[in-house]
N, C-alpha and C positions, 0 to 999 in steps of 0.2 A: 115349230114349224110347219110347211105350207103345206097344209092340209087338203085343196083340190088336188089329186095328181099327176107327175104329168106320164102323156103315154103318146107313144109315137107308131100309128096306123102302119104295118106293113111291117117293118122291123124285123120280127117277129122270122118272118117268111124269108129277107136276106139275110137271119145267119141261120136260119132251117138250109138254105140253098148252098152255105161255104159249107157249114159241115158235114152236110152229107160229099159236097165234091170230095171232102180229101177223103172220108170214108170212102167214097169206091175207087181216089186215084191209091190210095198205100192199100187195099184190096186189090188192086192191078202190078202194083208191084209185086207183092207178094203170090202171084197166082203158084211158080215155079214151085215154092212149096207143097202146093195140092197138085204136084209135073202134070200142070197145066201149063198152057205157050202162053207169058206174058203180051207178045208182041202181036195175039193175033186179030187187033185190027189194024197192025201198022204201027214203024217206025216211025216216032216222030223227028225233026228235024234238026235232032241233036242228038239223036241215034239210042234213044229212052224211048219204053212204051209209049203208046196212044194212051190221050188224055193225063200224063206223068203229069201236064200246067195247070190241071184242076186241084192240087195240090197247094202249093205257092198262090195262086192264084184267091182260093179258098181265104189263103191264112191273111192277103193281099186285102182283102174284105173285110175278113174279120178285125185286121187293122183297121181299119178306114169307120168302122162300125164302134168301137170304141173307141178313136181320135173324137167321134162327134156327138157320140150319146154322152160322153164324162166330160167334155168341155160346157155341153149343153148344161147339162145337171151343174158342175161350178158357177156357169156364169148365173145361172137362174141364184143358185143358192145366195153368191154373192150380191144378187139386187135385197133378197130378201136380207144381208143382214152380211158381214164379214164373214169369208172363207174359213173354217175348221180342218184343217189342217190336220189335225192331230184325228178326228172326225174322222173327214175323206178315207186317211190307213185306215181304219178303223174297217171304215166301210171295206174294202177292198182285199184285208184279209181274213175277215167271216166269209166273202165270198168267195174267194178267190182262194186259200192256200187248205181250209179243210180238205177236200177232196182229190188236190196236188200229193199233200203228203199222204196222203193212205194209198192214193193209188204208185205212190214210189215205195211205199210198206209192202205192198202185196207184189209191186213187179220182185220184190228183191228174194220176195218168198218163193214164188215162181221160179227165179232164178235156180236157187239154190236146190229146188226140190228136183231141178231139170241136168242137174250137177253145172251149171253155166258160170264160168264165173266171176265176178262180179268187181270193175277197175276204181278199187272207193278213192281213186285219187280226185276220178272223175264226177262221182258221185257225188264229193263237196260241193263238185260248180254246179251238183242238180239242186242241193239240200238250199244252194243261196241263191235260185234262180242265176242261174247264170251259163247258163248250157248253151248257148248262141258261144259264148263265150270258147268253150269245146271244142265246136263247131270249125273254128278257126286251125286248129292242130289236129287232131284227132277223130277219126268217126264215134260217131254218138253209141253212148248206150243204148245194149237193146232192148227194146218198148218202151225206151223214151226219150228217142229222139225227137221227137216232134215240142218235145217240152224247149226246146231254142224260141221261140213263140213265145211262149208267156214268161221265160226270160226277158226279151226281150219289152214287152207290154209293161212290165214291173219296174223294169229300170228305166223306160222313161216316165213311168210316174214318180221314180223320183223327183223326179224337177218339174213336171208340168202344171202338177199344179199353187206351184209357187209363182210359175210362170200369168198364170193368170188371176190370182190374185195381186199377186204387182202391178202389171201394166194394165189400163185401160185405154183409151184412146190408140195408144199404138198397137196395139194384138193384133190388129190387123196386118199393119203390116210387116210385125217379125212373124210369123206362119210366114208371110208370101214371099218374107228373106230370108228365111230359113227353108222354103221348099227351092227354090229358085236355086239357093245355094248349095242348098247337098243335092240335086241331082245336075248338076251344073258340076261339082266336082267330082262327080260317081262316073261320068262319061271321059274329064277328062285319066279320068285313072284306071278307063278302059282302053280310054288313048297311048296313053302316055307312059301308065304302069301298069299296066293289064296281068292280072289276075296275083295283082301284091296281098297281101293282107290285109292292108288299105281296105282297098277294093270288095274283097268282100270281107269285112266289117261293114261296107255304106249296104252290099246287097242281105246281106242275116240281118243286118236291125235298122229294119225298113222305122227310124222313127219319122221321118218323109213322110210316108203311107198312114200314119195318128197324128201328123201334124194336118196335111191336109185336113181330114176330115175331122179335124179341131176347127181350122178355117172355113169350113163349111158352116159348123156349124156358130158361131163367132157370127159370120154374117145373116141366119137363117136369124137367129137370133133377134138381131139387128134390124130383118124383117129390109135388106139393101134387096130393091126393085131389078140391079139391076142382073144381080148373080142371080135373084126367082125366074128374069125371064130368061134367060142362056140356059137354067137347068132346070126350070120345069116346063120344059116345051116338046112335043108329042118329037118333033126332027130328030131333037141330041136325044131325047125318051128309046126310041126308038134305034136308036147308033148305039147307044149303049146296051142293049137287048143283044145288038145283033154281036158287039164286043164277046160279050159273054157267051152262048154259041157257036161264033170260033173257036173261042178258048180251050172247050167246049169237049170238042173237037181238035184241039194241042193245033189248030190254022191262025191262030193269034200272035201275029210277033211283025207289028209296027216297025218297031225298033228294040228290039231283041234286052238290050239291057237297063232296060230306062221301062219295060213292060211292063212291070210291077207299079208303080208311080203313074202309068193308063191305067191300070186294073184298079189305081183308091183312086181316081179322076173318076170311069165309071162309075162305083161300088157310091158314089157321092150321089153322081148327078142319080143314082136308079133312087139313092135314100131321101131325094128330096120329092123324088119320084111317086114316094112311095107316100111321103111323109103328105102331101101336097091333096092327091086326091084326083084333083083334077087334069090330069092331061098322064093319064096313072095308063100304061100299054099291059101292061100285065098285074093282077092285082093278087097282090101278096096276105092282102088279108081275107084269114081265114083256117077255118078250126085244125087242119089239120096241119097248114103250117105254121101257129100259132105254136101250138103242142111242143112241133119239132122245134123251136126257137128255144122254145123255157129251158129245155134238155140239152140245146145246141153244149153250151159249156158237158156234161159228164159225155155230148159222144163224140166230141173232142179227145179228150181226154181218155178215153177207157177203149175206145174199137182196135188199138197196135195190139194188147195184149190178150185181147177174142180170136183176130186172124191168128195171131199163134199157136194159139192154144184150141184151136179147130184144127190149122196144120199138125197137129199132131194126129188124129184124129181119124182124120179124113185123106183120104192118099186116093187119088184113079188112078186107075189101069187103061185106059185111054184117056181119047182129050177129045170129046162128045161136046159139040153145042150147050147140051141143055145142063151139062158137072158150069158151068161156065155159069149158069143163072143159077143153078143152087148155092154157089160159093156168095155169090153177088146177095143172094137175101138169107142167107143164113150171118155175116158179116152184117148186115143193115137192121134185120130181123132181130140176135143180138144185143148186140147194138144201141137199139132203140130201145132194148124190155132192158135191158138194166141198167141203163142212165134213166130211166122211168127211173127206177126205185133205187138209186143213188140219189136224185135226184125229191122225191115225196122220205123219205127213213132216213135221208143222212142230210146234205145239203140244207134241206125247208130247215131246218132245225138251226143252222147259223146264218140263214138269210132271217128268221125273226128275230135273234139276236141283231141282226146289225140293224133292227128298225129301230133303236135306241137312239143309232151314230149318226141317224138322219135328220136330216136341216128340210131339202127339199124331198119331198113326196113322188116315187117313176114307180110307171106299174110296166109291168108286163107283158098286164092281159087289158084291154078293153074292160072299162069301164062299164 
């Protein structure tokens, strides 16, 4: 095992932004459960509440981050020794599965307590990390709809470590070709077979977003000068932050059908900007963002249940502005508190077990 831990500055901050974006977005959609108006900020280009786009954009940022970090660690492992596929999957299992299944168990209990029906056929897909498949044909299970993204990630990592292990000098070509092919296919399907099952599959199962992160990791690992000069550039960094700002108010739609892929490239630009430090526009390397980034998995998993439970106890008689602030504040506060407890007293136990299967040491905290 490599002794010196790999640490990337500012990436916990990007995790925090992505996670909080998803929570805010889902809270906005649920405002009607509190007798509040989800359209208070206006209507988006698609007739949805404003800031709704934060959730899918936040997930695309997560995908890109995941693709970058996992790929970089696999390349570092490959440099030290041969990639151990078994140990890779044990690390994934110990980090993702415990909270994933605990939350499902708690959700089922809550649904039984409130007399809500549980679709067993759909639940089986969730149990086997296939929630994205359910999304093609029917509405997702209550309080578990966000699990589609976890299914996408686990499916991607069924084959990705094998590709990193087997390919060497052709990795960049493979990634670039795959991205171009998948984006091109998505555009063609949108033009000729709009709203087809295959188009929805490519939109939901965003392997291309993770490959974009993976390609960035490969070029960064190889210290590719052209890549670094382009992505670690103050003008490019400024434009990337502008896109994030516009997406926060649902005003970013250059080419709606591939907006998620554009956001993934934007996320990659921000990743490089944070790591390289020299041309940072916004510094995300601080204790607050670092803390939120560490517990971001719990934040993403837990927040829908907390929104639901709050809606059972809070119902406003009027739509005063202060009531909106109360809901956002309570959702964020409770989500952070419960996620912190989960991280300290549940997830950390399995993370310590994960160390037995680590070849290249990495850290989510500054050494």
